[in-house]
A tleap script that builds the chain and sets N, CA, C and O, in Angstrom:
source leaprc.protein.ff14SB
mol = sequence {
  NMET THR LEU PHE THR ILE THR LEU ASP GLY
  GLN ASN LYS LYS ASP SER LEU ASP LEU ILE
  ILE ALA ARG SER ILE LEU GLU ASN ALA GLU
  LEU THR ASN THR ASN ASN ALA ALA VAL ASN
  GLY ASN GLY LEU GLU LEU ASN ILE SER LYS
  ARG GLN SER LEU ARG ILE VAL LYS ARG THR
  VAL ASN LYS THR TYR GLY ARG LEU ARG ILE
  LEU LYS GLN LYS PRO PHE HIE LYS VAL GLU
  ILE ASP GLY TYR TRP ILE VAL TRP GLY ASP
  ARG ILE GLY ARG LEU ARG TYR GLY GLY VAL
  PHE GLU CYS ILE VAL ASN THR ARG ASN GLY
  SER ILE GLU TYR LEU ILE HIE GLY CLYS
}
set mol.1.N position { -82.597 32.221 -31.623 }
set mol.1.CA position { -82.876 32.980 -30.962 }
set mol.1.C position { -82.695 34.402 -31.650 }
set mol.1.O position { -81.544 34.441 -32.086 }
set mol.2.N position { -83.220 35.322 -31.861 }
set mol.2.CA position { -83.134 36.876 -33.238 }
set mol.2.C position { -83.641 37.428 -31.997 }
set mol.2.O position { -84.593 37.218 -31.245 }
set mol.3.N position { -82.439 38.377 -32.081 }
set mol.3.CA position { -82.481 39.846 -30.938 }
set mol.3.C position { -82.881 40.869 -31.898 }
set mol.3.O position { -83.067 41.987 -31.418 }
set mol.4.N position { -83.016 40.755 -32.892 }
set mol.4.CA position { -83.593 41.517 -33.596 }
set mol.4.C position { -83.407 42.047 -35.155 }
set mol.4.O position { -82.303 42.453 -35.517 }
set mol.5.N position { -84.183 42.033 -35.778 }
set mol.5.CA position { -84.652 42.185 -37.452 }
set mol.5.C position { -84.366 43.315 -38.193 }
set mol.5.O position { -84.670 44.295 -37.512 }
set mol.6.N position { -83.915 43.644 -39.293 }
set mol.6.CA position { -83.270 44.783 -39.834 }
set mol.6.C position { -83.692 44.484 -41.414 }
set mol.6.O position { -83.284 43.547 -42.099 }
set mol.7.N position { -84.603 45.516 -41.801 }
set mol.7.CA position { -84.139 45.544 -43.519 }
set mol.7.C position { -83.442 46.645 -43.750 }
set mol.7.O position { -83.339 47.646 -43.041 }
set mol.8.N position { -83.001 46.423 -44.710 }
set mol.8.CA position { -81.966 47.167 -45.641 }
set mol.8.C position { -82.041 47.482 -47.323 }
set mol.8.O position { -82.168 46.708 -48.271 }
set mol.9.N position { -81.932 48.668 -47.273 }
set mol.9.CA position { -82.152 48.824 -48.949 }
set mol.9.C position { -81.306 49.228 -49.067 }
set mol.9.O position { -80.699 49.609 -48.067 }
set mol.10.N position { -80.500 49.464 -50.930 }
set mol.10.CA position { -79.450 49.837 -51.179 }
set mol.10.C position { -78.415 50.966 -50.488 }
set mol.10.O position { -77.337 50.792 -49.921 }
set mol.11.N position { -79.161 52.172 -50.760 }
set mol.11.CA position { -78.777 53.319 -50.102 }
set mol.11.C position { -78.531 53.719 -49.014 }
set mol.11.O position { -77.729 54.571 -48.632 }
set mol.12.N position { -79.558 52.807 -48.250 }
set mol.12.CA position { -79.306 53.091 -46.784 }
set mol.12.C position { -78.720 52.414 -45.593 }
set mol.12.O position { -78.511 52.650 -44.403 }
set mol.13.N position { -78.505 51.199 -46.710 }
set mol.13.CA position { -77.003 50.139 -45.833 }
set mol.13.C position { -76.354 50.514 -44.898 }
set mol.13.O position { -76.476 50.007 -43.783 }
set mol.14.N position { -75.191 51.880 -45.277 }
set mol.14.CA position { -74.320 51.703 -44.797 }
set mol.14.C position { -74.671 52.528 -43.484 }
set mol.14.O position { -73.873 52.416 -42.553 }
set mol.15.N position { -75.882 53.418 -43.297 }
set mol.15.CA position { -76.365 54.036 -42.479 }
set mol.15.C position { -76.831 53.516 -41.419 }
set mol.15.O position { -76.606 53.950 -40.289 }
set mol.16.N position { -77.671 52.329 -41.744 }
set mol.16.CA position { -78.492 51.257 -41.109 }
set mol.16.C position { -77.318 50.798 -40.421 }
set mol.16.O position { -77.294 51.338 -39.315 }
set mol.17.N position { -76.260 49.981 -40.603 }
set mol.17.CA position { -75.466 49.657 -40.219 }
set mol.17.C position { -74.779 50.794 -39.324 }
set mol.17.O position { -74.854 50.576 -38.115 }
set mol.18.N position { -74.256 51.729 -39.627 }
set mol.18.CA position { -73.891 53.051 -38.670 }
set mol.18.C position { -74.669 52.945 -37.276 }
set mol.18.O position { -74.208 52.793 -36.145 }
set mol.19.N position { -75.966 53.071 -37.702 }
set mol.19.CA position { -76.724 53.160 -36.295 }
set mol.19.C position { -76.659 51.691 -35.563 }
set mol.19.O position { -76.690 51.853 -34.344 }
set mol.20.N position { -76.584 50.394 -35.910 }
set mol.20.CA position { -76.965 49.717 -34.990 }
set mol.20.C position { -75.450 49.336 -34.305 }
set mol.20.O position { -75.410 48.699 -33.253 }
set mol.21.N position { -74.091 49.826 -35.061 }
set mol.21.CA position { -73.016 49.876 -34.323 }
set mol.21.C position { -72.870 50.507 -33.311 }
set mol.21.O position { -72.271 50.021 -32.352 }
set mol.22.N position { -73.581 52.202 -33.291 }
set mol.22.CA position { -73.190 53.213 -32.635 }
set mol.22.C position { -74.180 52.822 -31.280 }
set mol.22.O position { -73.792 53.043 -30.133 }
set mol.23.N position { -75.644 52.149 -31.618 }
set mol.23.CA position { -76.043 52.126 -30.769 }
set mol.23.C position { -75.715 50.653 -29.694 }
set mol.23.O position { -76.211 50.348 -28.609 }
set mol.24.N position { -74.825 50.062 -30.421 }
set mol.24.CA position { -74.096 48.730 -29.379 }
set mol.24.C position { -72.936 49.470 -28.398 }
set mol.24.O position { -72.660 49.057 -27.272 }
set mol.25.N position { -72.269 50.722 -29.085 }
set mol.25.CA position { -71.482 50.826 -28.698 }
set mol.25.C position { -71.576 52.041 -27.331 }
set mol.25.O position { -70.797 52.343 -26.427 }
set mol.26.N position { -72.956 52.516 -27.741 }
set mol.26.CA position { -73.797 53.201 -26.562 }
set mol.26.C position { -74.090 52.438 -25.370 }
set mol.26.O position { -73.839 52.687 -24.191 }
set mol.27.N position { -74.548 51.670 -25.797 }
set mol.27.CA position { -74.924 50.335 -24.594 }
set mol.27.C position { -73.792 49.817 -23.840 }
set mol.27.O position { -73.712 49.724 -22.615 }
set mol.28.N position { -72.894 49.478 -24.747 }
set mol.28.CA position { -71.480 48.631 -24.075 }
set mol.28.C position { -71.114 50.140 -23.084 }
set mol.28.O position { -70.711 49.787 -21.975 }
set mol.29.N position { -71.142 51.051 -23.168 }
set mol.29.CA position { -70.407 52.436 -22.325 }
set mol.29.C position { -70.999 52.488 -20.989 }
set mol.29.O position { -70.511 52.920 -19.945 }
set mol.30.N position { -72.305 51.893 -21.251 }
set mol.30.CA position { -73.168 52.697 -19.881 }
set mol.30.C position { -72.616 53.544 -19.272 }
set mol.30.O position { -71.838 53.461 -18.321 }
set mol.31.N position { -73.009 54.398 -19.812 }
set mol.31.CA position { -73.143 55.858 -19.197 }
set mol.31.C position { -74.239 56.291 -18.609 }
set mol.31.O position { -75.408 56.253 -18.992 }
set mol.32.N position { -73.657 56.799 -17.429 }
set mol.32.CA position { -74.782 57.453 -16.505 }
set mol.32.C position { -75.107 58.770 -17.131 }
set mol.32.O position { -74.414 59.445 -17.892 }
set mol.33.N position { -76.457 59.028 -16.595 }
set mol.33.CA position { -76.704 60.937 -17.055 }
set mol.33.C position { -76.198 61.945 -15.907 }
set mol.33.O position { -76.818 62.947 -15.550 }
set mol.34.N position { -74.974 61.511 -15.393 }
set mol.34.CA position { -74.308 62.526 -14.458 }
set mol.34.C position { -73.688 63.903 -15.046 }
set mol.34.O position { -73.645 64.933 -14.373 }
set mol.35.N position { -73.277 63.819 -16.203 }
set mol.35.CA position { -72.390 64.582 -16.551 }
set mol.35.C position { -73.454 65.712 -17.849 }
set mol.35.O position { -73.003 66.641 -18.519 }
set mol.36.N position { -74.645 65.283 -17.834 }
set mol.36.CA position { -75.362 65.981 -18.776 }
set mol.36.C position { -75.751 67.511 -18.477 }
set mol.36.O position { -76.479 68.253 -19.136 }
set mol.37.N position { -75.065 67.757 -17.315 }
set mol.37.CA position { -75.440 69.446 -16.748 }
set mol.37.C position { -75.042 70.162 -17.938 }
set mol.37.O position { -74.318 69.549 -18.722 }
set mol.38.N position { -75.534 71.882 -18.344 }
set mol.38.CA position { -75.148 72.537 -19.007 }
set mol.38.C position { -73.666 72.652 -18.644 }
set mol.38.O position { -73.092 71.900 -17.856 }
set mol.39.N position { -73.118 73.656 -19.290 }
set mol.39.CA position { -71.684 74.155 -19.317 }
set mol.39.C position { -71.417 74.978 -18.383 }
set mol.39.O position { -70.248 75.056 -18.007 }
set mol.40.N position { -72.627 75.958 -17.657 }
set mol.40.CA position { -72.187 76.929 -16.917 }
set mol.40.C position { -73.841 77.277 -16.004 }
set mol.40.O position { -74.915 76.845 -16.421 }
set mol.41.N position { -73.732 77.892 -15.087 }
set mol.41.CA position { -75.009 77.952 -14.173 }
set mol.41.C position { -76.254 79.038 -14.813 }
set mol.41.O position { -77.289 79.516 -14.348 }
set mol.42.N position { -75.602 79.120 -16.006 }
set mol.42.CA position { -76.781 80.091 -16.831 }
set mol.42.C position { -77.147 79.367 -17.590 }
set mol.42.O position { -77.885 79.980 -18.361 }
set mol.43.N position { -77.034 77.923 -17.967 }
set mol.43.CA position { -77.748 77.478 -18.525 }
set mol.43.C position { -77.560 77.007 -20.115 }
set mol.43.O position { -78.403 76.539 -20.881 }
set mol.44.N position { -76.043 77.322 -20.348 }
set mol.44.CA position { -75.779 77.318 -21.280 }
set mol.44.C position { -75.388 76.167 -22.057 }
set mol.44.O position { -74.646 75.393 -21.451 }
set mol.45.N position { -75.700 75.840 -23.277 }
set mol.45.CA position { -75.183 74.453 -23.639 }
set mol.45.C position { -74.604 74.761 -25.012 }
set mol.45.O position { -75.009 75.726 -25.660 }
set mol.46.N position { -73.618 73.907 -25.472 }
set mol.46.CA position { -73.313 74.168 -26.680 }
set mol.46.C position { -73.516 73.521 -27.557 }
set mol.46.O position { -72.759 73.718 -28.508 }
set mol.47.N position { -74.807 72.222 -27.774 }
set mol.47.CA position { -75.107 71.990 -28.898 }
set mol.47.C position { -74.128 71.486 -29.893 }
set mol.47.O position { -74.220 71.940 -31.033 }
set mol.48.N position { -72.854 70.284 -29.529 }
set mol.48.CA position { -72.354 70.524 -30.410 }
set mol.48.C position { -72.368 69.635 -31.729 }
set mol.48.O position { -72.574 68.434 -31.555 }
set mol.49.N position { -72.154 70.125 -33.133 }
set mol.49.CA position { -72.151 69.806 -34.233 }
set mol.49.C position { -71.716 68.421 -34.718 }
set mol.49.O position { -71.269 67.847 -33.725 }
set mol.50.N position { -71.633 67.534 -35.900 }
set mol.50.CA position { -71.043 66.744 -36.145 }
set mol.50.C position { -69.402 66.924 -36.174 }
set mol.50.O position { -68.471 66.208 -35.804 }
set mol.51.N position { -69.503 68.327 -36.840 }
set mol.51.CA position { -67.963 68.583 -37.398 }
set mol.51.C position { -67.146 68.978 -35.917 }
set mol.51.O position { -65.998 68.619 -35.655 }
set mol.52.N position { -67.811 69.596 -35.251 }
set mol.52.CA position { -67.372 70.050 -33.897 }
set mol.52.C position { -67.017 68.847 -32.990 }
set mol.52.O position { -66.104 68.951 -32.170 }
set mol.53.N position { -67.618 67.887 -33.109 }
set mol.53.CA position { -67.655 66.317 -32.552 }
set mol.53.C position { -66.277 65.917 -33.084 }
set mol.53.O position { -65.356 65.394 -32.456 }
set mol.54.N position { -66.317 66.190 -34.072 }
set mol.54.CA position { -64.949 65.656 -34.819 }
set mol.54.C position { -63.700 66.159 -34.562 }
set mol.54.O position { -62.619 65.584 -34.435 }
set mol.55.N position { -64.005 67.310 -34.504 }
set mol.55.CA position { -62.677 67.607 -33.883 }
set mol.55.C position { -62.083 67.290 -33.035 }
set mol.55.O position { -60.943 66.827 -32.996 }
set mol.56.N position { -63.232 67.639 -31.778 }
set mol.56.CA position { -62.730 66.847 -30.592 }
set mol.56.C position { -62.042 65.475 -30.895 }
set mol.56.O position { -60.834 65.338 -31.087 }
set mol.57.N position { -62.911 64.549 -30.909 }
set mol.57.CA position { -62.675 63.250 -31.290 }
set mol.57.C position { -61.328 63.174 -31.716 }
set mol.57.O position { -60.571 62.468 -31.049 }
set mol.58.N position { -60.813 63.882 -32.885 }
set mol.58.CA position { -59.530 63.940 -33.804 }
set mol.58.C position { -58.322 64.295 -32.807 }
set mol.58.O position { -57.184 63.825 -32.783 }
set mol.59.N position { -58.776 65.034 -32.189 }
set mol.59.CA position { -57.245 66.123 -30.921 }
set mol.59.C position { -57.312 65.093 -30.016 }
set mol.59.O position { -56.241 64.666 -29.586 }
set mol.60.N position { -58.404 64.572 -29.610 }
set mol.60.CA position { -58.019 63.298 -28.322 }
set mol.60.C position { -57.686 62.112 -28.761 }
set mol.60.O position { -57.074 61.425 -27.944 }
set mol.61.N position { -57.912 61.601 -29.889 }
set mol.61.CA position { -57.472 60.594 -30.151 }
set mol.61.C position { -56.183 60.210 -30.353 }
set mol.61.O position { -55.517 59.461 -29.639 }
set mol.62.N position { -55.710 61.015 -31.835 }
set mol.62.CA position { -54.371 61.289 -31.950 }
set mol.62.C position { -53.381 61.524 -30.971 }
set mol.62.O position { -52.255 61.034 -31.043 }
set mol.63.N position { -53.894 62.501 -29.758 }
set mol.63.CA position { -52.657 62.618 -28.560 }
set mol.63.C position { -52.794 61.365 -28.002 }
set mol.63.O position { -51.683 60.901 -27.745 }
set mol.64.N position { -54.004 60.380 -27.609 }
set mol.64.CA position { -53.905 59.373 -26.716 }
set mol.64.C position { -53.295 57.881 -27.416 }
set mol.64.O position { -52.453 57.203 -26.825 }
set mol.65.N position { -53.952 57.445 -28.965 }
set mol.65.CA position { -53.255 56.603 -29.500 }
set mol.65.C position { -52.433 56.969 -30.504 }
set mol.65.O position { -52.302 55.997 -31.247 }
set mol.66.N position { -51.725 58.030 -30.945 }
set mol.66.CA position { -50.793 58.366 -31.899 }
set mol.66.C position { -51.366 58.492 -33.604 }
set mol.66.O position { -51.805 57.666 -34.405 }
set mol.67.N position { -51.168 59.591 -33.642 }
set mol.67.CA position { -51.686 60.029 -35.499 }
set mol.67.C position { -51.294 59.101 -36.464 }
set mol.67.O position { -51.692 59.355 -37.601 }
set mol.68.N position { -50.793 58.349 -36.357 }
set mol.68.CA position { -50.534 57.233 -37.690 }
set mol.68.C position { -51.414 56.403 -37.435 }
set mol.68.O position { -52.352 56.389 -38.233 }
set mol.69.N position { -51.462 55.451 -36.308 }
set mol.69.CA position { -52.419 54.600 -35.958 }
set mol.69.C position { -54.289 55.068 -36.226 }
set mol.69.O position { -55.275 54.357 -36.421 }
set mol.70.N position { -54.155 56.248 -36.138 }
set mol.70.CA position { -55.828 56.638 -36.437 }
set mol.70.C position { -55.893 57.164 -37.636 }
set mol.70.O position { -56.954 57.370 -38.224 }
set mol.71.N position { -54.729 57.428 -38.097 }
set mol.71.CA position { -54.800 57.982 -40.000 }
set mol.71.C position { -55.470 56.607 -40.347 }
set mol.71.O position { -56.521 56.637 -40.988 }
set mol.72.N position { -54.938 55.413 -39.971 }
set mol.72.CA position { -55.146 54.324 -40.496 }
set mol.72.C position { -56.816 53.459 -40.662 }
set mol.72.O position { -57.295 52.550 -41.339 }
set mol.73.N position { -57.227 54.338 -39.663 }
set mol.73.CA position { -58.551 54.140 -39.145 }
set mol.73.C position { -59.921 54.835 -40.222 }
set mol.73.O position { -61.101 54.488 -40.272 }
set mol.74.N position { -59.209 55.885 -40.973 }
set mol.74.CA position { -60.356 56.596 -41.827 }
set mol.74.C position { -60.470 55.814 -42.429 }
set mol.74.O position { -59.607 54.950 -42.584 }
set mol.75.N position { -62.167 55.839 -43.288 }
set mol.75.CA position { -62.910 57.228 -42.891 }
set mol.75.C position { -63.688 56.815 -41.449 }
set mol.75.O position { -63.916 55.643 -41.150 }
set mol.76.N position { -64.046 57.930 -40.632 }
set mol.76.CA position { -64.471 57.750 -39.193 }
set mol.76.C position { -66.199 57.770 -39.545 }
set mol.76.O position { -66.695 58.443 -40.448 }
set mol.77.N position { -66.924 56.913 -38.655 }
set mol.77.CA position { -68.123 57.076 -38.586 }
set mol.77.C position { -68.485 57.747 -37.473 }
set mol.77.O position { -67.756 57.859 -36.487 }
set mol.78.N position { -69.913 58.340 -37.603 }
set mol.78.CA position { -70.476 59.506 -36.745 }
set mol.78.C position { -71.944 59.364 -36.756 }
set mol.78.O position { -72.752 59.398 -37.684 }
set mol.79.N position { -72.059 59.221 -35.681 }
set mol.79.CA position { -73.995 58.978 -35.343 }
set mol.79.C position { -74.404 59.824 -34.234 }
set mol.79.O position { -73.714 59.868 -33.216 }
set mol.80.N position { -75.429 60.471 -34.349 }
set mol.80.CA position { -76.006 61.358 -32.898 }
set mol.80.C position { -76.550 60.552 -32.401 }
set mol.80.O position { -77.423 60.207 -33.198 }
set mol.81.N position { -76.623 59.907 -31.430 }
set mol.81.CA position { -77.887 59.259 -30.554 }
set mol.81.C position { -78.290 59.976 -29.385 }
set mol.81.O position { -77.381 60.135 -28.570 }
set mol.82.N position { -79.536 60.508 -29.043 }
set mol.82.CA position { -80.014 60.806 -27.456 }
set mol.82.C position { -78.709 61.589 -26.709 }
set mol.82.O position { -78.220 61.311 -25.614 }
set mol.83.N position { -78.305 62.646 -27.641 }
set mol.83.CA position { -77.643 64.027 -27.244 }
set mol.83.C position { -76.031 63.277 -27.031 }
set mol.83.O position { -75.160 63.695 -26.268 }
set mol.84.N position { -75.961 62.393 -27.694 }
set mol.84.CA position { -74.210 61.844 -27.807 }
set mol.84.C position { -73.822 61.535 -29.311 }
set mol.84.O position { -74.521 60.878 -30.083 }
set mol.85.N position { -72.757 62.037 -29.568 }
set mol.85.CA position { -72.238 61.839 -30.748 }
set mol.85.C position { -71.128 60.546 -30.538 }
set mol.85.O position { -70.083 60.647 -29.896 }
set mol.86.N position { -71.506 59.570 -31.088 }
set mol.86.CA position { -70.768 58.310 -31.222 }
set mol.86.C position { -69.873 58.627 -32.430 }
set mol.86.O position { -70.313 59.325 -33.343 }
set mol.87.N position { -68.361 58.024 -32.458 }
set mol.87.CA position { -67.792 57.950 -33.455 }
set mol.87.C position { -66.419 57.282 -33.105 }
set mol.87.O position { -65.713 57.499 -32.120 }
set mol.88.N position { -66.217 56.447 -34.108 }
set mol.88.CA position { -65.504 55.591 -34.270 }
set mol.88.C position { -64.744 55.101 -35.566 }
set mol.88.O position { -65.033 55.713 -36.594 }
set mol.89.N position { -63.901 54.181 -35.656 }
set mol.89.CA position { -62.868 54.608 -36.595 }
set mol.89.C position { -63.364 53.189 -37.652 }
set mol.89.O position { -64.387 52.586 -37.326 }
set mol.90.N position { -62.725 52.816 -38.664 }
set mol.90.CA position { -63.500 51.907 -39.798 }
set mol.90.C position { -63.253 50.734 -39.486 }
set mol.90.O position { -62.043 50.555 -39.625 }
set mol.91.N position { -63.781 49.793 -39.120 }
set mol.91.CA position { -63.558 48.349 -39.175 }
set mol.91.C position { -63.423 47.638 -40.354 }
set mol.91.O position { -62.730 46.621 -40.337 }
set mol.92.N position { -63.951 47.984 -41.347 }
set mol.92.CA position { -63.946 46.819 -42.748 }
set mol.92.C position { -63.122 47.885 -43.969 }
set mol.92.O position { -63.162 49.114 -43.907 }
set mol.93.N position { -62.567 47.283 -44.793 }
set mol.93.CA position { -61.715 47.766 -46.005 }
set mol.93.C position { -60.354 47.690 -46.115 }
set mol.93.O position { -59.603 48.033 -47.028 }
set mol.94.N position { -60.146 47.183 -45.039 }
set mol.94.CA position { -58.405 47.399 -44.241 }
set mol.94.C position { -57.942 46.353 -44.183 }
set mol.94.O position { -58.833 45.583 -43.825 }
set mol.95.N position { -56.800 45.712 -44.367 }
set mol.95.CA position { -56.270 44.957 -43.772 }
set mol.95.C position { -55.281 44.979 -42.629 }
set mol.95.O position { -54.080 44.961 -42.899 }
set mol.96.N position { -55.762 45.022 -41.154 }
set mol.96.CA position { -54.733 45.476 -40.468 }
set mol.96.C position { -54.763 44.582 -39.233 }
set mol.96.O position { -55.359 43.512 -39.107 }
set mol.97.N position { -54.103 45.145 -38.459 }
set mol.97.CA position { -54.142 44.014 -37.335 }
set mol.97.C position { -54.768 44.929 -36.114 }
set mol.97.O position { -54.514 46.133 -36.104 }
set mol.98.N position { -55.491 44.413 -35.209 }
set mol.98.CA position { -56.022 45.218 -34.252 }
set mol.98.C position { -57.076 45.777 -34.166 }
set mol.98.O position { -57.641 45.525 -35.230 }
set mol.99.N position { -58.054 46.714 -33.248 }
set mol.99.CA position { -58.834 46.996 -33.404 }
set mol.99.C position { -59.043 48.543 -33.873 }
set mol.99.O position { -58.204 49.112 -34.572 }
set mol.100.N position { -60.275 49.187 -33.412 }
set mol.100.CA position { -60.404 50.782 -33.753 }
set mol.100.C position { -61.114 51.175 -32.693 }
set mol.100.O position { -61.925 50.530 -32.028 }
set mol.101.N position { -60.660 52.569 -32.553 }
set mol.101.CA position { -61.136 53.393 -31.450 }
set mol.101.C position { -62.607 53.464 -31.474 }
set mol.101.O position { -63.227 53.173 -32.496 }
set mol.102.N position { -63.394 53.971 -30.011 }
set mol.102.CA position { -64.801 54.290 -30.235 }
set mol.102.C position { -64.377 55.422 -29.054 }
set mol.102.O position { -63.486 55.377 -28.205 }
set mol.103.N position { -65.469 56.537 -29.378 }
set mol.103.CA position { -65.542 57.493 -28.605 }
set mol.103.C position { -67.053 58.412 -28.687 }
set mol.103.O position { -67.620 58.674 -29.747 }
set mol.104.N position { -67.397 58.700 -27.719 }
set mol.104.CA position { -68.767 59.315 -27.488 }
set mol.104.C position { -68.456 60.552 -26.870 }
set mol.104.O position { -67.623 60.668 -25.972 }
set mol.105.N position { -69.244 61.640 -27.434 }
set mol.105.CA position { -68.523 63.015 -27.063 }
set mol.105.C position { -70.515 63.335 -26.735 }
set mol.105.O position { -71.491 63.008 -27.410 }
set mol.106.N position { -70.404 64.078 -25.436 }
set mol.106.CA position { -71.779 64.451 -25.381 }
set mol.106.C position { -71.750 65.936 -25.966 }
set mol.106.O position { -70.847 66.771 -25.979 }
set mol.107.N position { -73.503 65.978 -26.607 }
set mol.107.CA position { -73.502 67.659 -27.104 }
set mol.107.C position { -73.748 68.562 -26.658 }
set mol.107.O position { -73.448 69.634 -27.184 }
set mol.108.N position { -74.473 68.461 -25.363 }
set mol.108.CA position { -74.982 69.556 -24.628 }
set mol.108.C position { -73.520 70.325 -24.325 }
set mol.108.O position { -73.443 71.445 -24.831 }
set mol.109.N position { -72.248 69.829 -23.498 }
set mol.109.CA position { -71.041 70.640 -22.943 }
set mol.109.C position { -69.487 70.303 -23.705 }
set mol.109.O position { -68.480 70.927 -23.369 }
set mol.110.N position { -69.468 69.455 -24.545 }
set mol.110.CA position { -68.433 68.960 -25.529 }
set mol.110.C position { -67.407 67.655 -24.757 }
set mol.110.O position { -66.314 67.338 -25.226 }
set mol.111.N position { -67.958 67.070 -23.625 }
set mol.111.CA position { -67.098 66.700 -22.972 }
set mol.111.C position { -67.054 65.310 -24.002 }
set mol.111.O position { -67.768 65.301 -25.005 }
set mol.112.N position { -66.170 64.155 -23.679 }
set mol.112.CA position { -65.743 62.987 -23.952 }
set mol.112.C position { -66.100 61.961 -22.742 }
set mol.112.O position { -65.350 61.852 -21.772 }
set mol.113.N position { -67.310 61.213 -22.874 }
set mol.113.CA position { -67.664 60.354 -22.100 }
set mol.113.C position { -67.171 59.447 -21.733 }
set mol.113.O position { -67.045 59.118 -20.554 }
set mol.114.N position { -66.566 58.512 -23.283 }
set mol.114.CA position { -66.248 57.391 -23.379 }
set mol.114.C position { -65.000 57.261 -24.485 }
set mol.114.O position { -65.020 57.821 -25.581 }
set mol.115.N position { -63.931 56.435 -24.004 }
set mol.115.CA position { -63.090 56.442 -25.306 }
set mol.115.C position { -62.237 54.783 -24.950 }
set mol.115.O position { -61.944 54.258 -23.875 }
set mol.116.N position { -62.124 54.520 -25.776 }
set mol.116.CA position { -61.533 53.172 -25.672 }
set mol.116.C position { -60.916 52.601 -27.253 }
set mol.116.O position { -61.429 53.112 -28.248 }
set mol.117.N position { -59.775 51.503 -27.455 }
set mol.117.CA position { -59.336 51.356 -28.220 }
set mol.117.C position { -59.450 49.884 -28.261 }
set mol.117.O position { -59.032 49.317 -27.251 }
set mol.118.N position { -59.991 49.030 -29.340 }
set mol.118.CA position { -59.858 47.786 -29.367 }
set mol.118.C position { -59.026 46.899 -29.690 }
set mol.118.O position { -58.107 47.299 -30.404 }
set mol.119.N position { -59.025 45.619 -29.360 }
set mol.119.CA position { -57.703 44.771 -29.683 }
set mol.119.C position { -57.323 44.464 -30.784 }
set mol.119.O position { -56.290 43.808 -30.920 }
savepdb mol mol.pdb
quit
């Protein structure tokens, strides 16, 4: 049984794999659209950029899981899907025990919608 088929070329292989992982994280998070409100009553939206979302995530995961543990998970992967920045630690390339963090940031208001660290 094939769930989906993906064709990858050399240049876009990493980007395509990141997109697949990001979609999986977003589906597993089972987010509801209850926190998609604008920041204030005037309809202000922040429209968080990749750089801003990474700063939010770094501060949060460093404080939650410890700076040294998170440093070992670099480079971080970042993908924007449907108004969310999905950011996670590197799963490949290093021998280490344990999982990586996964975080979802709402681009409209900068809130962290989902944060977990694998085993």
